[in-house]
ROSE-4610 file (N, C-alpha, C; in Angstrom, 1 decimal, always signed):
// ROSE-4610
residu = [M/M/M/K/K/K/I/I/I/S/S/S/H/H/H/I/I/I/Q/Q/Q/T/T/T/T/T/T/I/I/I/V/V/V/R/R/R/L/L/L/Q/Q/Q/D/D/D/E/E/E/A/A/A/H/H/H/R/R/R/I/I/I/D/D/D/G/G/G/L/L/L/A/A/A/A/A/A/R/R/R/A/A/A/G/G/G/W/W/W/R/R/R/P/P/P/L/L/L/G/G/G/G/G/G/T/T/T/T/T/T/L/L/L/F/F/F/R/R/R/L/L/L/Y/Y/Y/D/D/D/T/T/T/P/P/P/D/D/D/A/A/A/S/S/S/A/A/A/A/A/A/Q/Q/Q/A/A/A/R/R/R/L/L/L/A/A/A/R/R/R/A/A/A/R/R/R/I/I/I/W/W/W/S/S/S/R/R/R/I/I/I/F/F/F/P/P/P/W/W/W/S/S/S/A/A/A/R/R/R/W/W/W/L/L/L/R/R/R/L/L/L/G/G/G/L/L/L/P/P/P/G/G/G/G/G/G/D/D/D]
num = [1/1/1/2/2/2/3/3/3/4/4/4/5/5/5/6/6/6/7/7/7/8/8/8/9/9/9/10/10/10/11/11/11/12/12/12/13/13/13/14/14/14/15/15/15/16/16/16/17/17/17/18/18/18/19/19/19/20/20/20/21/21/21/22/22/22/23/23/23/24/24/24/25/25/25/26/26/26/27/27/27/28/28/28/29/29/29/30/30/30/31/31/31/32/32/32/33/33/33/34/34/34/35/35/35/36/36/36/37/37/37/38/38/38/39/39/39/40/40/40/41/41/41/42/42/42/43/43/43/44/44/44/45/45/45/46/46/46/47/47/47/48/48/48/49/49/49/50/50/50/51/51/51/52/52/52/53/53/53/54/54/54/55/55/55/56/56/56/57/57/57/58/58/58/59/59/59/60/60/60/61/61/61/62/62/62/63/63/63/64/64/64/65/65/65/66/66/66/67/67/67/68/68/68/69/69/69/70/70/70/71/71/71/72/72/72/73/73/73/74/74/74/75/75/75/76/76/76/77/77/77/78/78/78]
x = [+89.8/+88.5/+88.0/+87.4/+86.9/+85.6/+84.9/+83.4/+82.8/+81.7/+80.8/+80.4/+79.9/+79.3/+77.8/+77.1/+76.0/+76.1/+77.2/+77.3/+77.6/+78.4/+78.6/+77.5/+76.6/+75.2/+74.5/+74.3/+73.5/+74.1/+75.5/+75.9/+75.6/+75.8/+75.5/+74.0/+73.0/+71.7/+71.3/+72.0/+71.8/+72.4/+73.3/+73.9/+72.8/+72.3/+71.5/+70.2/+69.7/+68.5/+68.7/+69.9/+70.2/+70.4/+71.0/+71.3/+69.9/+68.9/+67.8/+66.8/+66.9/+66.2/+66.6/+68.0/+68.5/+68.0/+67.9/+67.6/+65.9/+65.2/+63.8/+63.4/+64.4/+64.1/+64.2/+65.4/+65.7/+64.6/+63.5/+62.5/+61.2/+61.3/+60.2/+59.4/+59.9/+59.1/+59.6/+58.7/+59.1/+59.0/+60.0/+60.2/+59.3/+58.4/+57.4/+58.1/+58.9/+59.5/+59.8/+60.0/+60.4/+61.5/+61.9/+63.1/+64.3/+65.6/+66.6/+66.3/+65.1/+65.0/+63.9/+63.0/+62.1/+61.7/+61.6/+61.3/+59.9/+59.3/+58.1/+58.0/+57.3/+57.6/+56.1/+56.0/+54.9/+55.1/+54.5/+54.9/+53.6/+53.8/+52.8/+51.6/+52.1/+51.4/+52.0/+51.6/+52.2/+52.2/+50.9/+50.9/+51.8/+52.1/+52.8/+54.5/+54.8/+56.2/+56.4/+55.4/+55.3/+55.7/+54.9/+55.1/+56.6/+57.0/+58.4/+59.5/+59.2/+60.2/+60.2/+58.9/+58.8/+59.6/+59.6/+60.1/+61.8/+62.1/+63.6/+63.9/+62.8/+63.0/+63.0/+62.6/+62.7/+61.2/+61.4/+59.9/+59.5/+58.2/+57.8/+56.4/+55.9/+54.5/+53.8/+52.4/+51.5/+50.5/+49.7/+48.4/+47.3/+46.2/+45.0/+44.3/+44.6/+44.2/+44.8/+46.0/+46.5/+47.1/+46.9/+47.2/+48.6/+49.0/+50.3/+51.5/+51.2/+52.3/+52.9/+54.2/+54.9/+56.0/+56.1/+57.2/+58.1/+59.4/+60.4/+61.4/+61.8/+62.7/+64.1/+65.0/+66.4/+67.2/+68.1/+68.6/+69.5/+69.7/+70.5/+72.2/+73.0/+74.5/+75.1/+74.8/+75.7/+74.8]
y = [+79.1/+78.5/+79.4/+78.9/+79.4/+79.6/+80.9/+81.3/+80.6/+80.0/+79.4/+80.6/+80.5/+81.4/+81.7/+80.6/+80.7/+81.8/+81.4/+82.3/+83.8/+84.0/+85.4/+85.9/+85.5/+85.9/+86.3/+85.4/+85.6/+86.9/+87.0/+88.4/+89.5/+89.4/+90.6/+91.0/+90.0/+90.2/+91.0/+90.4/+91.0/+92.6/+92.9/+94.1/+95.1/+94.5/+95.3/+95.6/+94.7/+95.0/+96.0/+96.1/+96.9/+98.4/+98.4/+99.7/+100.3/+99.4/+99.8/+100.6/+99.7/+100.2/+101.5/+101.7/+103.1/+104.2/+103.8/+104.7/+104.9/+103.9/+104.1/+105.0/+104.8/+105.7/+107.1/+107.5/+108.7/+109.5/+108.5/+108.8/+109.0/+108.8/+108.9/+107.6/+106.4/+105.2/+104.4/+103.5/+102.7/+101.3/+100.5/+99.1/+98.3/+97.6/+96.7/+95.4/+95.0/+93.5/+93.1/+92.2/+91.2/+90.2/+90.1/+88.8/+89.6/+88.8/+89.2/+89.5/+89.0/+89.3/+90.5/+90.6/+91.9/+92.6/+93.8/+94.6/+95.3/+95.3/+96.0/+97.2/+98.5/+99.6/+100.2/+101.0/+101.8/+103.2/+103.6/+104.8/+105.9/+107.2/+108.0/+108.0/+107.5/+107.4/+106.5/+105.3/+104.1/+104.4/+104.8/+105.2/+106.3/+107.3/+108.3/+108.0/+107.1/+106.6/+105.7/+104.6/+104.0/+104.7/+105.6/+106.5/+107.1/+107.6/+108.4/+107.2/+106.0/+104.9/+104.4/+104.6/+103.9/+105.0/+106.1/+107.2/+107.1/+106.3/+106.0/+104.8/+103.9/+102.4/+101.4/+101.9/+101.1/+100.2/+99.0/+98.3/+98.2/+98.4/+98.1/+97.6/+97.2/+96.7/+97.4/+97.8/+98.2/+97.4/+97.4/+96.3/+97.1/+96.6/+97.1/+97.5/+96.6/+96.7/+97.6/+98.3/+99.3/+100.5/+101.8/+102.8/+103.2/+102.3/+102.9/+102.1/+100.6/+99.8/+99.4/+99.6/+99.5/+98.3/+97.4/+96.3/+96.7/+96.4/+96.6/+95.4/+94.9/+93.8/+94.2/+93.5/+94.1/+93.7/+94.8/+94.7/+93.4/+93.0/+92.0/+92.0/+91.3/+91.4/+92.4/+92.7/+93.5/+94.7]
z = [+121.1/+120.6/+119.5/+118.4/+117.2/+117.3/+117.3/+117.5/+116.0/+116.2/+115.0/+114.2/+113.3/+112.5/+113.3/+113.8/+114.4/+115.6/+116.5/+117.7/+117.2/+116.1/+115.7/+115.3/+114.7/+114.3/+115.3/+116.3/+117.6/+118.0/+118.4/+119.0/+118.1/+116.9/+115.9/+116.1/+116.2/+116.2/+117.5/+118.5/+119.8/+119.9/+119.5/+119.0/+118.4/+117.4/+116.4/+117.4/+118.0/+118.7/+119.8/+120.4/+121.3/+120.6/+119.4/+118.7/+118.0/+117.6/+117.1/+118.2/+119.5/+120.8/+121.0/+121.1/+121.1/+120.2/+119.0/+118.0/+118.2/+118.5/+119.0/+120.0/+121.1/+122.2/+121.8/+121.3/+120.8/+119.9/+119.2/+118.6/+119.4/+120.9/+121.6/+121.9/+121.0/+120.9/+122.3/+122.9/+124.0/+123.7/+123.8/+123.4/+124.2/+123.5/+124.3/+124.2/+123.5/+123.3/+122.0/+121.9/+120.6/+120.7/+119.5/+119.7/+119.0/+118.9/+118.2/+116.7/+116.1/+114.8/+114.5/+115.3/+115.4/+116.7/+116.7/+117.7/+117.6/+118.7/+119.0/+119.7/+119.2/+120.1/+120.2/+121.3/+121.4/+120.9/+119.9/+119.1/+119.4/+119.3/+119.5/+118.5/+117.2/+116.1/+115.1/+115.0/+114.2/+112.7/+112.3/+110.9/+110.3/+111.0/+110.8/+110.8/+111.8/+111.9/+110.7/+110.2/+109.1/+107.9/+107.7/+106.6/+106.5/+107.7/+107.8/+107.4/+108.1/+107.6/+106.2/+105.7/+104.2/+103.3/+103.6/+102.8/+102.7/+103.9/+103.9/+103.6/+102.8/+102.5/+103.6/+104.8/+106.0/+106.1/+105.9/+106.1/+107.4/+107.8/+109.1/+109.0/+110.2/+110.3/+111.3/+111.0/+112.1/+112.1/+113.3/+113.5/+113.5/+113.2/+112.8/+114.4/+115.4/+116.8/+117.5/+117.2/+117.9/+117.0/+117.3/+116.5/+116.8/+117.9/+118.6/+118.2/+117.8/+117.9/+116.6/+116.4/+115.3/+115.3/+114.4/+114.6/+113.5/+113.9/+113.0/+112.7/+111.8/+111.9/+111.9/+112.3/+112.3/+110.7/+110.6/+109.4/+109.0/+107.9/+107.5/+107.9/+107.7/+108.2/+107.4/+106.1/+105.4/+105.3]
């Protein structure tokens, strides 16, 4: 049975979500949830984390109502 492109993408995104959660855990961030496209983390200081990520050209989002929450999008396929 041939796996469709959609199924392949779903599996890849699930794998990437687990991988990024592991990297975040090593940084001391606690996962709060998300989808297979975005992950939400509780960090000690979201602004500082965002600044570090930006220096590495990784875009993230912080929220005005929380000094600790940071959202990351999952990387593209290639």
